[in-house]
C-alpha positions in Angstrom: 11.6 -18.2 -12.5 9.5 -16.2 -15.0 12.3 -13.8 -15.7 14.5 -16.6 -17.0 11.9 -18.8 -18.7 10.8 -16.1 -21.1 14.2 -14.6 -21.8 14.5 -15.8 -25.4 11.1 -14.2 -26.4 12.0 -10.8 -25.1 15.6 -11.0 -26.5 13.9 -11.3 -29.9 11.9 -8.2 -29.1 15.1 -6.3 -28.2 16.7 -7.4 -31.5 13.8 -6.0 -33.5 13.5 -2.9 -31.4 16.8 -1.7 -30.0 18.9 -2.3 -33.1 16.5 -0.3 -35.2 16.4 2.5 -32.7 20.1 2.7 -32.0 21.7 2.2 -35.3 19.0 2.5 -38.0 21.2 0.7 -40.6 24.0 -1.6 -40.0 27.2 0.5 -40.3 28.6 -0.8 -37.1 32.4 -1.0 -36.7 34.3 -4.0 -35.3 35.0 -4.0 -31.5 38.4 -3.1 -30.1 40.1 -3.1 -26.7 40.5 -5.7 -24.0 38.1 -8.7 -23.9 37.9 -8.7 -20.1 36.9 -5.1 -19.6 33.2 -4.2 -19.0 32.0 -0.7 -19.4 28.7 0.1 -17.6 26.5 3.1 -18.6 24.5 4.1 -15.6 23.4 7.3 -13.8 25.8 8.2 -11.0 23.1 8.0 -8.3 21.9 4.5 -9.5 25.4 3.3 -9.7 26.2 4.3 -6.1 23.2 2.2 -5.0 23.9 -0.9 -7.0 27.7 -0.9 -7.7 28.6 -3.1 -4.7 26.4 -5.9 -5.8 27.4 -5.6 -9.5 31.1 -5.5 -8.7 30.9 -8.5 -6.4 29.3 -10.4 -9.2 31.6 -9.5 -12.1 34.9 -8.8 -10.2 35.4 -12.1 -8.4 38.8 -12.3 -6.8 41.4 -14.6 -8.4 44.9 -15.3 -7.0 47.7 -15.7 -9.5 49.4 -15.3 -6.9 48.7 -11.6 -7.0 45.1 -10.5 -6.6 43.3 -10.2 -9.9 39.6 -10.1 -10.8 37.6 -12.2 -13.2 36.6 -9.1 -15.2 37.3 -5.4 -14.9 34.3 -3.2 -14.5 34.3 0.5 -15.3 31.3 2.8 -15.0 31.1 5.6 -17.6 28.6 8.5 -18.0 26.2 8.7 -20.9 28.2 11.6 -22.4 31.2 9.3 -22.7 29.3 6.5 -24.4 30.2 7.7 -27.9 33.9 7.3 -27.2 33.4 3.8 -25.9 30.9 2.4 -28.4 33.5 0.1 -30.0 34.6 -1.6 -26.7 34.1 -5.3 -26.3 31.5 -5.3 -23.5 29.0 -2.5 -22.8 26.2 -2.8 -20.2 23.2 -0.4 -19.8 21.7 0.0 -16.3 18.5 2.0 -15.7 15.3 2.5 -13.7 11.9 3.6 -14.9 11.4 6.3 -12.2 14.8 7.9 -12.9 14.8 11.5 -14.0 18.1 11.9 -15.7 19.7 11.8 -19.2 20.9 8.2 -18.8 17.5 6.7 -17.8 15.8 8.8 -20.5 18.2 7.3 -23.1 17.6 3.8 -22.0 13.8 4.3 -21.9 13.9 5.7 -25.4 15.7 2.6 -26.9 13.7 0.0 -25.0 10.7 -1.5 -26.8 7.3 -0.8 -25.2 6.7 -4.5 -24.7 9.9 -4.8 -22.7 9.1 -1.8 -20.5 5.5 -3.2 -20.0 6.9 -6.5 -18.8 9.3 -4.7 -16.4 6.4 -2.8 -15.0 4.5 -6.1 -14.5 7.5 -7.7 -12.7 8.1 -10.2 -15.5 11.3 -9.0 -17.0 14.5 -7.4 -15.7 17.4 -8.1 -18.0 18.2 -9.1 -21.6 21.4 -9.6 -23.6 21.5 -7.8 -27.0 24.8 -8.4 -28.6 26.3 -6.2 -31.4 24.4 -3.2 -30.2 27.0 -0.6 -31.1 29.7 -2.7 -32.8 30.2 -6.2 -34.2 31.4 -8.9 -31.8 30.2 -6.8 -28.9 28.5 -8.3 -25.8 25.7 -6.1 -24.5 23.5 -6.5 -21.4 20.6 -4.3 -20.4 19.3 -4.4 -16.9 16.2 -2.3 -16.2 13.8 -2.1 -13.3 10.9 0.1 -12.0 13.1 1.6 -9.2 16.3 1.1 -7.3 14.7 -1.4 -4.8 13.4 -3.5 -7.6 16.7 -3.4 -9.4 18.6 -4.7 -6.4 16.0 -7.4 -5.7 15.9 -8.6 -9.3 19.7 -8.5 -9.6 20.1 -10.7 -6.5 17.7 -13.2 -8.0 19.3 -13.3 -11.4 22.9 -12.4 -10.9 24.2 -16.0 -11.2 22.4 -16.6 -14.5 23.5 -13.3 -15.8 27.1 -14.0 -15.0 27.1 -17.5 -16.4 25.5 -16.2 -19.6 28.0 -13.4 -20.0 30.9 -15.8 -19.3 29.7 -18.2 -21.9 29.4 -15.5 -24.5 32.9 -14.2 -23.5 34.5 -17.6 -24.0 32.7 -18.1 -27.3 34.0 -14.9 -28.6 37.5 -15.6 -27.3 37.4 -19.0 -29.1 36.6 -17.4 -32.4 39.3 -14.8 -32.1 42.0 -17.2 -30.9 41.9 -19.3 -34.0 41.3 -16.6 -36.6 45.0 -16.1 -37.2 45.8 -19.7 -37.8 45.4 -23.2 -36.4 47.8 -26.2 -36.5 45.5 -29.0 -37.7 48.4 -31.2 -38.6 49.6 -31.0 -35.0 46.2 -31.9 -33.8 46.2 -35.0 -36.2 49.6 -35.9 -34.9 48.4 -35.9 -31.3 45.4 -38.0 -32.2 47.5 -40.6 -34.0 50.3 -40.9 -31.4 48.7 -40.0 -28.1 45.0 -40.7 -28.4 43.6 -37.2 -27.9 42.9 -34.1 -29.9 43.2 -30.4 -29.0 42.9 -27.4 -31.2 46.4 -25.7 -31.3 46.9 -22.1 -32.1 49.5 -21.1 -34.8 52.3 -20.2 -32.4 52.3 -23.2 -30.0 55.0 -25.8 -30.2 55.7 -29.2 -28.6 58.3 -28.5 -25.9 58.5 -32.0 -24.6 56.8 -35.3 -25.6 57.3 -38.7 -24.0 55.4 -41.7 -25.5 56.2 -43.9 -22.5 54.5 -41.5 -20.1 51.9 -40.5 -22.7 52.9 -36.9 -21.9 52.8 -33.9 -24.3 53.8 -30.3 -23.4 52.4 -27.7 -25.7 54.1 -24.3 -25.0 53.9 -20.7 -26.1 56.3 -17.9 -25.0 56.2 -14.2 -24.4 54.7 -14.6 -21.9 55.3 -18.2 -21.1 52.1 -20.4 -20.9 51.4 -23.9 -21.7 49.0 -26.8 -21.9 50.1 -30.3 -21.1 48.2 -33.6 -21.4 49.1 -36.9 -19.8 47.2 -40.0 -18.6 47.7 -42.6 -15.8 46.3 -45.9 -15.0 43.7 -45.6 -12.2 40.1 -45.2 -11.1 38.0 -42.9 -9.0 40.0 -43.8 -5.9 42.7 -41.3 -7.1 40.3 -38.4 -7.3 41.3 -36.7 -4.1 43.5 -33.7 -3.5 46.5 -35.6 -2.0 46.7 -38.2 -4.8 46.1 -35.6 -7.6 48.7 -33.2 -6.2 51.2 -36.0 -5.9 50.6 -37.1 -9.5 51.0 -33.5 -10.8 54.1 -32.9 -8.8 55.6 -36.1 -10.1 55.1 -35.1 -13.7 56.1 -31.4 -13.3 59.2 -32.3 -11.4 60.2 -34.5 -14.3 59.2 -32.2 -17.2 58.9 -28.7 -15.8 62.3 -28.6 -14.0 60.9 -29.0 -10.5 57.5 -27.2 -10.5 55.3 -28.2 -7.6 51.8 -27.4 -6.3 51.5 -24.9 -3.5 49.0 -27.0 -1.6 47.8 -24.4 0.9 46.7 -22.3 -2.1 45.1 -25.0 -4.2 41.9 -26.8 -4.1 39.6 -29.3 -5.9 36.2 -28.3 -7.3 33.5 -30.1 -9.3 32.8 -28.5 -12.7 31.3 -29.3 -16.1 33.8 -30.0 -18.8 32.4 -30.3 -22.3 29.1 -31.5 -21.0 30.3 -34.0 -18.4 31.0 -33.6 -14.7 34.7 -33.3 -14.0 37.1 -32.6 -11.2 39.2 -29.5 -11.6 42.2 -28.3 -9.6 42.5 -24.6 -9.2 45.8 -23.5 -7.6 49.2 -22.0 -7.7 52.6 -23.5 -8.6 56.1 -22.6 -7.7 59.7 -23.6 -8.6 62.1 -23.0 -5.8 65.2 -23.5 -7.9 64.2 -21.1 -10.6 62.4 -18.7 -8.2 59.3 -18.5 -10.4 55.6 -19.4 -10.0 52.1 -18.7 -11.1 48.6 -20.0 -11.5 47.6 -23.4 -12.9 44.4 -25.3 -13.6 44.1 -29.1 -14.1 41.1 -31.0 -15.4 40.8 -34.6 -14.3 39.0 -36.7 -16.9 38.3 -40.4 -16.2 38.1 -42.9 -19.0 36.5 -45.8 -17.0 36.3 -48.3 -19.8 40.1 -48.3 -20.2 40.9 -47.7 -16.5 42.6 -44.4 -17.4 42.6 -40.9 -16.0 43.5 -38.0 -18.3 45.1 -34.8 -17.0 44.7 -31.6 -19.0 46.9 -29.1 -17.3 47.3 -25.4 -18.1 49.6 -22.9 -16.4 51.0 -19.4 -16.8 54.3 -17.7 -16.0 54.1 -14.0 -16.7 56.0 -11.9 -14.2 54.7 -8.3 -14.0 51.6 -9.0 -16.1 48.0 -9.9 -15.6 47.7 -13.7 -15.7 43.9 -14.0 -15.9 43.6 -13.1 -19.7 46.2 -15.8 -20.5 44.5 -18.3 -18.3 41.2 -17.6 -20.1 42.9 -18.3 -23.5 44.2 -21.6 -22.1 40.8 -22.5 -20.7 39.4 -22.1 -24.2 42.2 -24.3 -25.6 41.7 -26.9 -22.9 38.0 -27.2 -23.6 38.8 -28.3 -27.2 40.3 -31.5 -25.7 38.8 -34.8 -26.9 39.7 -38.4 -26.3 40.0 -40.3 -29.6 40.9 -43.9 -30.4 44.6 -44.0 -31.2 45.9 -46.1 -34.0 47.5 -49.4 -33.0 
């Protein structure tokens, strides 16, 4: 649709207009706080009208096995914005026919070309990162009135969410490896097991088995891990029963008896590093140790060698949110690459 096709041109307009209006010169601080929290600046009346749709989009339910959400959304008033300007994610929501301080503020910082396009029904949202602080993700959603806002959000919410999620993971990737990366360990995995993965500074090899082509990379406090293995096989194995059985076989052997909770797990088709892939999303438990948690497994076929690779991530963090640790593991998993091992 028009709103999406012309996004980049108007994003450039925002860059030239909003940053000059809001900050004047670049003395922005670095962001702080939790990566997964979103703070929304909106008038209270507008928020009451649109919050159900916005929350349903950004607070998708995730079972770990407790109920968590993909992100945490908090609405703040304009008068509190100064205290939250260094947070990781700040969204601005407004309408042209609003008569309040928040809508007045948004109107003031928006370029005239953007407001004109909104009035013509050609524009609704734009991302403008680093608006108040460096490494910040910012989204502005602006419509003529509440009805237009709700209609436009319904049309664009999937694209908005995907764009935000992509920016979120990109920022997470940068932050995760700033403190150090074990390139020697990545080289070791490439030479001995035929794959590479970027390894943070505090992971270690908990178990490795050349015969099974199995490697368990682990980090503690809280306990989370990424494991990689491969099996001989073809697309006939890509079904829930076979994949759950394979995972159970490996985890029973190496994870002291972990197993898939099948009624709480499912397969889905996703994109993994630019290629279609099957992914298991589910929960695991260990009856003997009385522990459990969430896991994700990417199933990556290598047809030319009749191999199927498994990239498995899991968390055990009693009493803590699991989603933030799953997100870090997702970033690490997406650095996986098959390479040609040395003979």
